[in-house]
N, C-alpha and C positions, 0 to 999 in steps of 0.2 A: 657468770663465767661464759666468756667468749665461749663459742663451737672452735676447734680444735683449725677446722679451715679460716675462721677467721684471725685466729690467735696467730698460727703465719702468713696470713695475707699481712695484717698487720705490723710483724718480725720484719717483712720484706720492704715495709714503705722506708725509707730518707727520711730521716724527720729532724726536727729541728724540738730544744727546748729554751723557750723563751722567757720563763717565770721561773725561776728555782729562786731559794735560799740556803746559801747553802747551811746557815746554822741547825736549817729546820731540817737539815738530808743527815745529819749527824747517824751512821752507820747502826745498827742495832749490835754488833761485834764489839765497836767501840763506846757507845752508851754501856754496856755490861761490864767495862771497865769502872766506871763509877760508882756503879749500883749493881753489884752483882745479884742480888735478893729481888729487887724490882723489876730489871730488864731480862730477868733468867727467861722468861717468856714473853713474848709479841707483847706490847703492851696492850689495854683493852681498846684502845682506840684505833688500833689495827683491823678490828671487825669490822665488816662492811654494815652492820646495822645500826655502827657507834654511832651518834652524834653528840657532839660537845654541848653544856647549855649555854653557853657565850664563849666569845673572845677574851673573857679572862680566863676562864676554864682551860683555853687553846696558848694564852699567853703566860700559863702559871707553868705552865711545863718548860719552857726556855728559861727560865728566871732558873728552877728547881735544880735543871739537868745539862741542859743541853748547852745555855752559857757558859757555864761551869768549864765544860772540854777546852770551848774557845778562846786560850789563853796565849797561845805562842805560834808561831811560828810552823815548826814542827807539829804540833796540831793540827794546824790547818791545812797540814801537804798531807800527814796521814786521810783525814775525812776527806777530803779533795779527791784524790788519789783513788779513792774504793767507790766514789760517788761518780766518778768520770767515768770510771773504766767500766763501770753499769749503765752509763747514756751508750754507751760507745756498742755495748753489747748488746742492745736493744736496736742499732742500728740508728742509732741517733749519730749525726752527722757535725751540727751546730750546736752553741750551748751560749746563753745568756744565764748570768746567774750573777747575783747580789749579794755581798758580805756586810756586817751590821758594822755602822760607825762606832758606836756603842764600844766594840773592840778597844777601840783607844783607852777606853779609860781601864781595863782589867790585863793589861800587858806591862804595864808598870812603863820600866826604860827601855824597851823594845822600840823603835820606828816603828810607828805603824804602814809604814811605807816596805814593809818587810813580808808582813801578813800578805799584800795585793802579791809580792812576789812568788811568795810560797804557792800561791794558788795558782800562779802562772806555772811554776813547776811542777805542778802536779798534772797537768794537762797530759793526758797520753796521744799516740799517733794513731791518728783519723777521726781527730774531735778537734775544730774552730771554736775556740773561748773566749768569748767578750766579758770582762767582766767588770760592772756596775758598784757605786757606794750605793748603799742603802742606809737611807733615817730617818728616824721619827718625825713628825711634824714640826714637833719641837724642842729639837735635838743643835738649835742651831747659837751655840752659847757658850762663852768661860773658852775651854781648852780642843771641845770640840767644834767650834767653829776655824779655828786657826787648822787643822786639822782638814778640815772641806775647801779651806779655800788655798789649803798646800794641792790636797791630791789632786782636783779635779782637773789641774794641770799632769799628772804624771802619764806616761804612754802604759802605764797598766793599766789604767783605766779606761772603759770606753764607756762610760754615761753616770746617771748619779736616777734613783729612785727613791720616791717618798713611800716609806711602805709600815705597819702595825698598823693600829686601829685608825678607823679613819676621823679621829678626832684631835689635836682641835683641827677649825678651819685653816686655811692654808694658810702663811704668814708673811709679810713682806718680805722677808729675808728670803724665800724660798723661791719665789719670783725670779730676784735680782739675781739669785747664782745659779737658778735653772737657762737662766736668758744669757750669762757669763759661760756655760758651759756648753750650749748651741755654739755663741762663739768660736772655741776653742772645736768647731767642728763635731763633738760627740752628740749622742743620741740622750732626749730626756723622758722619766717614764714618770708616774706617780700610780697608789694605788686610790682610788674613787669608784663608788657606785658598788660596791660588793653590800655594804650592809647604810651606807647613805642614799639619800633619794640623789634623785637626777642631777641636780643644781649641782651635787658635786663633784658628779663629771663634769660637765658644763666648766665651771670655775679647773678643773684640771685644764680643761681643752683653751677654756680663752684666758685666766688669769693667770697659768704656767706655763703655757704654750708646746703644753705635751703633745706627742702624736701619737703617742706610744702608752693606752689604759692598763693599768693590771685589776682585771674582773668588771668592771662598767658593766653590772647586770641591771643597774636601778636605768640606767638608761630608753630601756623597752618602752619606761613608763610614757616614754616626754616626746611627743611627735619630734616638737623644736629640737630637740638634744642628736635623736636620732638620724637629723637634718642634718646636725650642725658636723657628726661624726663622719656623715658619708661625705660634705664640701668640703672637711679636712683631711681629710682620707686618713681617718685615722685607726689606730689597731687596737683590739683589745684582746690583750693574751689573757685567756681563762684556764679557769684550774676547775671543773666540771666535779672532779671528788671531794677537793675541799671547800668548793658552793656547797655540797649539799650535806657535807659531815660537820660545818660551821651553821649550819641552818640559813643560810642564803638563799636559796631555793628547797624546795621541799620534797623534791627527788629527783631523780638520773631521769627518770621518763619527764618531768615538768623542766629540766632545765633548757634553757631560751637560747640555746648557742642556735638552733636553727632559724629562728625566727629572725634573728643577726643575721644571720649569712643570705636568707633570703628578702632582708628587706636593704642587702649590698653593706652590711658594716663588714670590713673584714674581722675575723678571730681567728685566735692560734689554741692549740692548750697545751701546757704545761703541767707539771706538778704540784707546784708550790712551796709546802713542808713535807717530802715524804716518810721524813721519820713520824711526824702527828699524823699522816692518812694511812701510811700502811700501804703506800702508793707507788706506782713505778709508770713511766711513760707510757709504756704499750697498755698498761689495766686503762689508763683514758680512753684514750682509742677502743679499748675493748668496751669497757663500759658506755660510751656512746653507741657502739655498734650494736650492742645487744638491750640493755635498759632503756635505753636515750633512744633507740629506734632508729636511729642513722643509718643510710646506706652508705658502701662503700664508694661509690662513688662520691658522695657528701665528706667521708674519710678524707679522700685523697687528695678535694679541696682545701681542706686543713691545713693539710701537712705542706701545698702547695702555699699558702698565705705565711705559713713558717718560712720559709726560703724567700717571698714577695721581699717580708722586710727584713729578711740577715744580711747582717752585714760582711759580706763572701764577692769577689771576684764577678762580676758579670758572666764570664765566661762558665767558671763553677756555677753558680747558679741557676745559669741557663741548662745545665747538663743534669742536677735533682732537677727540675722542674722537666725536661724531658723525659724522667725514667718514671717520673708518677704521672706523665699524661700518660706515657704506656700502660701502668698498670691501670688507670681511669679505662681506660679501652677495655680492658679483658672483659 
């Protein structure tokens, strides 16, 4: 646990959240409505010492519980309203969140666009939201392909993200769609390099053309991929607590984010799936500042990195960066 002084410092930091899955953020009180007995107390995976055995165990919780909540615009609204209010309560001012394409198969005759509109309607004052359409690497087929073709042009959608387990390899459709999204002036992301080798990060950058990689941990083992990240000014949106609980890194002390930063690769930190990891945005900063051994100047730099990539007006962005610079000088 961070000291009261560090916790207060972290709370004061204006922050961005750039890697948040809305289905994995279901508040505990809503989960209890689906299974009051199982969720009577916080689940075991909220314990700091908990580790998932593999990604399949992690994914199973979505299939058994969380996806069952996200079946209507109203349910998305109720969950997202609480999630976003909590971001604001931690002095979070900018949020990039994704919602899952697979929902289109669960909502029956409800137009999928109504989900995106409900999420935006849940946004509280004081928070800037950029909503991403997230999908698995093999999702572009049948009805879902048609949904993707339409959704990428919606005003509610700021970009796309390939998420889920890092198999299979990137498929030809994803490169085509990702190029179309960028042609629309929107942002493309991809999960890569959390469990797969550095070559997966390279393909995300070179084949998909992304400049925002979610995780990217394995890149550290390949100097050529590290240089590729620097040359292309790629940002890694990392989630330290989830990396530890999913065994992508052995411990918070051994988390490589500081090594990436020292090597000139821009990194942000976020929560990933708070319902699965029992974490909040402030917890990520606190964990890096205690178990991770990062000093406050580095925590400020990480916060600054979030604003560097944020889709905000230049004057607004500059204001937050000045505030952080002043905190870094304390």
